[in-house]
FILUM-573431 format. One record per residue (C-alpha): residue number from 1; chain; y, z, x. Coordinates in nm, 2 decimals. Layout:
BEGIN
KETOR   kero   gulum    north       up     east
KETOR    NUM       A        Y        Z        X
...
***
This chain:
BEGIN
KETOR   kero   gulum    north       up     east
KETOR      1       A    -2.74     3.39    10.48
KETOR      2       A    -2.65     3.08    10.29
KETOR      3       A    -2.62     2.72    10.34
KETOR      4       A    -2.82     2.39    10.35
KETOR      5       A    -3.18     2.39    10.45
KETOR      6       A    -3.25     2.33    10.82
KETOR      7       A    -3.56     2.27    11.02
KETOR      8       A    -3.69     2.55    11.23
KETOR      9       A    -3.72     2.32    11.53
KETOR     10       A    -3.42     2.31    11.77
KETOR     11       A    -3.23     2.01    11.89
KETOR     12       A    -3.12     1.71    11.70
KETOR     13       A    -3.30     1.51    11.44
KETOR     14       A    -3.32     1.17    11.64
KETOR     15       A    -3.33     1.06    12.00
KETOR     16       A    -3.02     0.89    12.14
KETOR     17       A    -3.02     0.52    12.08
KETOR     18       A    -2.99     0.28    12.38
KETOR     19       A    -2.64     0.32    12.54
KETOR     20       A    -2.65     0.70    12.50
KETOR     21       A    -2.51     0.69    12.13
KETOR     22       A    -2.68     0.89    11.86
KETOR     23       A    -2.81     0.71    11.55
KETOR     24       A    -2.61     0.74    11.23
KETOR     25       A    -2.89     0.94    11.07
KETOR     26       A    -2.88     1.20    11.35
KETOR     27       A    -2.83     1.56    11.24
KETOR     28       A    -2.79     1.90    11.40
KETOR     29       A    -3.08     2.14    11.33
KETOR     30       A    -3.06     2.52    11.40
KETOR     31       A    -3.35     2.68    11.58
KETOR     32       A    -3.56     2.95    11.42
KETOR     33       A    -3.49     3.18    11.72
KETOR     34       A    -3.11     3.19    11.68
KETOR     35       A    -2.90     3.51    11.69
KETOR     36       A    -2.85     3.52    11.31
KETOR     37       A    -3.23     3.51    11.24
KETOR     38       A    -3.30     3.77    11.52
KETOR     39       A    -3.06     4.01    11.36
KETOR     40       A    -3.25     3.96    11.02
KETOR     41       A    -3.58     4.02    11.20
KETOR     42       A    -3.44     4.33    11.35
KETOR     43       A    -3.33     4.46    11.00
KETOR     44       A    -3.69     4.39    10.88
KETOR     45       A    -3.84     4.59    11.17
KETOR     46       A    -3.60     4.87    11.11
KETOR     47       A    -3.75     4.93    10.77
KETOR     48       A    -4.08     5.13    10.86
KETOR     49       A    -3.91     5.30    11.12
KETOR     50       A    -3.62     5.42    10.90
KETOR     51       A    -3.88     5.54    10.64
KETOR     52       A    -4.08     5.74    10.90
KETOR     53       A    -3.75     5.90    11.03
KETOR     54       A    -3.63     6.00    10.69
KETOR     55       A    -3.96     6.15    10.58
KETOR     56       A    -4.04     6.31    10.90
KETOR     57       A    -4.11     6.70    10.86
KETOR     58       A    -4.08     6.67    10.48
KETOR     59       A    -3.75     6.50    10.50
KETOR     60       A    -3.57     6.83    10.57
KETOR     61       A    -3.50     6.79    10.94
KETOR     62       A    -3.13     6.73    10.97
KETOR     63       A    -3.18     6.57    11.32
KETOR     64       A    -3.44     6.33    11.21
KETOR     65       A    -3.23     6.24    10.91
KETOR     66       A    -2.94     6.18    11.14
KETOR     67       A    -3.15     5.93    11.33
KETOR     68       A    -3.26     5.77    10.99
KETOR     69       A    -2.89     5.73    10.91
KETOR     70       A    -2.83     5.55    11.24
KETOR     71       A    -3.12     5.31    11.16
KETOR     72       A    -2.97     5.25    10.82
KETOR     73       A    -2.63     5.20    10.96
KETOR     74       A    -2.76     4.94    11.21
KETOR     75       A    -2.94     4.76    10.93
KETOR     76       A    -2.62     4.74    10.71
KETOR     77       A    -2.42     4.62    11.02
KETOR     78       A    -2.66     4.35    11.10
KETOR     79       A    -2.65     4.23    10.73
KETOR     80       A    -2.29     4.17    10.77
KETOR     81       A    -2.30     3.98    11.10
KETOR     82       A    -2.61     3.77    11.06
KETOR     83       A    -2.47     3.58    10.75
KETOR     84       A    -2.13     3.54    10.92
KETOR     85       A    -2.29     3.40    11.23
KETOR     86       A    -2.51     3.17    11.04
KETOR     87       A    -2.23     3.02    10.84
KETOR     88       A    -1.98     3.01    11.13
KETOR     89       A    -2.21     2.85    11.39
KETOR     90       A    -2.43     2.65    11.16
KETOR     91       A    -2.74     2.85    11.22
KETOR     92       A    -2.88     2.83    10.87
KETOR     93       A    -3.26     2.80    10.84
KETOR     94       A    -3.51     2.80    10.56
KETOR     95       A    -3.65     3.11    10.72
KETOR     96       A    -3.31     3.29    10.71
KETOR     97       A    -3.24     3.19    10.34
KETOR     98       A    -3.57     3.36    10.25
KETOR     99       A    -3.58     3.65    10.49
KETOR    100       A    -3.22     3.77    10.47
KETOR    101       A    -3.23     3.87    10.11
KETOR    102       A    -3.58     4.02    10.14
KETOR    103       A    -3.44     4.24    10.44
KETOR    104       A    -3.15     4.35    10.23
KETOR    105       A    -3.36     4.46     9.93
KETOR    106       A    -3.63     4.62    10.16
KETOR    107       A    -3.39     4.85    10.35
KETOR    108       A    -3.19     4.96    10.03
KETOR    109       A    -3.50     4.99     9.82
KETOR    110       A    -3.67     5.20    10.08
KETOR    111       A    -3.38     5.43    10.12
KETOR    112       A    -3.34     5.48     9.75
KETOR    113       A    -3.70     5.53     9.67
KETOR    114       A    -3.75     5.78     9.97
KETOR    115       A    -3.44     5.97     9.86
KETOR    116       A    -3.58     5.99     9.50
KETOR    117       A    -3.91     6.10     9.64
KETOR    118       A    -3.75     6.37     9.83
KETOR    119       A    -3.56     6.49     9.51
KETOR    120       A    -3.21     6.41     9.66
KETOR    121       A    -3.14     6.13     9.42
KETOR    122       A    -3.23     6.10     9.05
KETOR    123       A    -3.50     5.83     8.98
KETOR    124       A    -3.28     5.67     8.71
KETOR    125       A    -3.02     5.59     8.97
KETOR    126       A    -3.28     5.43     9.19
KETOR    127       A    -3.42     5.24     8.88
KETOR    128       A    -3.08     5.11     8.78
KETOR    129       A    -2.99     4.98     9.12
KETOR    130       A    -3.33     4.82     9.21
KETOR    131       A    -3.36     4.68     8.85
KETOR    132       A    -3.02     4.52     8.89
KETOR    133       A    -3.08     4.38     9.24
KETOR    134       A    -3.43     4.23     9.16
KETOR    135       A    -3.31     4.10     8.82
KETOR    136       A    -3.01     3.92     8.97
KETOR    137       A    -3.22     3.77     9.24
KETOR    138       A    -3.47     3.63     8.98
KETOR    139       A    -3.19     3.51     8.76
KETOR    140       A    -3.04     3.32     9.06
KETOR    141       A    -3.37     3.13     9.09
KETOR    142       A    -3.37     3.08     8.72
KETOR    143       A    -3.04     2.88     8.72
KETOR    144       A    -3.06     2.73     9.07
KETOR    145       A    -3.13     2.38     8.95
KETOR    146       A    -2.79     2.40     8.77
KETOR    147       A    -2.59     2.54     9.05
KETOR    148       A    -2.53     2.84     9.27
KETOR    149       A    -2.38     3.16     9.15
KETOR    150       A    -2.13     3.26     9.44
KETOR    151       A    -2.10     3.61     9.56
KETOR    152       A    -1.80     3.76     9.38
KETOR    153       A    -1.54     4.01     9.53
KETOR    154       A    -1.69     4.27     9.30
KETOR    155       A    -2.03     4.20     9.42
KETOR    156       A    -1.92     4.26     9.78
KETOR    157       A    -1.74     4.58     9.68
KETOR    158       A    -2.07     4.69     9.51
KETOR    159       A    -2.26     4.63     9.83
KETOR    160       A    -2.02     4.83    10.04
KETOR    161       A    -2.02     5.12     9.77
KETOR    162       A    -2.41     5.11     9.76
KETOR    163       A    -2.44     5.12    10.14
KETOR    164       A    -2.18     5.39    10.19
KETOR    165       A    -2.33     5.63     9.91
KETOR    166       A    -2.68     5.57    10.02
KETOR    167       A    -2.59     5.64    10.39
KETOR    168       A    -2.42     5.97    10.27
KETOR    169       A    -2.73     6.08    10.09
KETOR    170       A    -2.95     5.99    10.39
KETOR    171       A    -2.75     6.25    10.59
KETOR    172       A    -2.80     6.61    10.52
KETOR    173       A    -2.46     6.68    10.39
KETOR    174       A    -2.35     7.01    10.23
KETOR    175       A    -2.04     7.14    10.07
KETOR    176       A    -1.75     6.91     9.98
KETOR    177       A    -1.91     6.62    10.16
KETOR    178       A    -2.22     6.65     9.92
KETOR    179       A    -1.98     6.65     9.62
KETOR    180       A    -1.80     6.35     9.75
KETOR    181       A    -2.13     6.15     9.80
KETOR    182       A    -2.21     6.22     9.44
KETOR    183       A    -1.89     6.05     9.33
KETOR    184       A    -1.94     5.76     9.57
KETOR    185       A    -2.28     5.70     9.43
KETOR    186       A    -2.13     5.72     9.08
KETOR    187       A    -1.89     5.45     9.17
KETOR    188       A    -2.17     5.25     9.32
KETOR    189       A    -2.37     5.27     8.99
KETOR    190       A    -2.08     5.18     8.78
KETOR    191       A    -2.01     4.86     9.01
KETOR    192       A    -2.38     4.79     9.00
KETOR    193       A    -2.40     4.76     8.62
KETOR    194       A    -2.06     4.59     8.57
KETOR    195       A    -2.11     4.33     8.84
KETOR    196       A    -2.48     4.28     8.72
KETOR    197       A    -2.34     4.20     8.37
KETOR    198       A    -2.09     3.96     8.51
KETOR    199       A    -2.36     3.77     8.70
KETOR    200       A    -2.56     3.75     8.38
KETOR    201       A    -2.26     3.61     8.20
KETOR    202       A    -2.20     3.35     8.49
KETOR    203       A    -2.57     3.25     8.48
KETOR    204       A    -2.56     3.18     8.10
KETOR    205       A    -2.24     2.97     8.13
KETOR    206       A    -2.39     2.78     8.43
KETOR    207       A    -2.71     2.71     8.26
KETOR    208       A    -2.53     2.59     7.94
KETOR    209       A    -2.32     2.36     8.15
KETOR    210       A    -2.61     2.23     8.33
KETOR    211       A    -2.81     2.15     8.01
KETOR    212       A    -2.50     1.98     7.86
KETOR    213       A    -2.45     1.77     8.16
KETOR    214       A    -2.83     1.67     8.14
KETOR    215       A    -2.79     1.57     7.78
KETOR    216       A    -2.47     1.38     7.85
KETOR    217       A    -2.66     1.18     8.13
KETOR    218       A    -2.95     1.11     7.90
KETOR    219       A    -2.72     0.94     7.65
KETOR    220       A    -2.77     0.89     7.28
KETOR    221       A    -3.13     0.89     7.15
KETOR    222       A    -3.21     0.56     6.97
***
């Protein structure tokens, strides 16, 4: 979820003035218990359940892995809808801005680590994806005082490829489908690296522009 900070209390910021009119400073504030935040909470709760299902019986029960895939798919779907609902209906809260990216990283990180533990996915793939995701998150905080790096079309495609490929690895696929998931994951890794480098470039440009603006505002030193 993205947007401006909002209080976790429901209602409006000021009581109506005499005559039934709101004061000029009145603002709408989203409640903590809105549908967007509830979907984010559901995604967080799904993480331990997903891990238990994926690792059940040593991780080799096709039925349990199918249930794990269902939990993973629900998490990915809620990730799409909670942000859309928050922006569309002005349901952005401070909790959502913090919890939403945590939930995203938690479900994807749990899936990748578990798959590597089971020997289904090379550790270097897990390392590249997690390093990129955590690194870009930290970099966003590094430059946030200069501006916000918007999500790019490539970044959205990367997220789709990662979710699709990881979901295919969660399922106990064999034959041609197992070969297909390899190539989908290869595409996801390429997009992960390419978009990560692009975000680094944007962050450097944004920071330089911010520092230049600060020097211009400070004026010449006497």
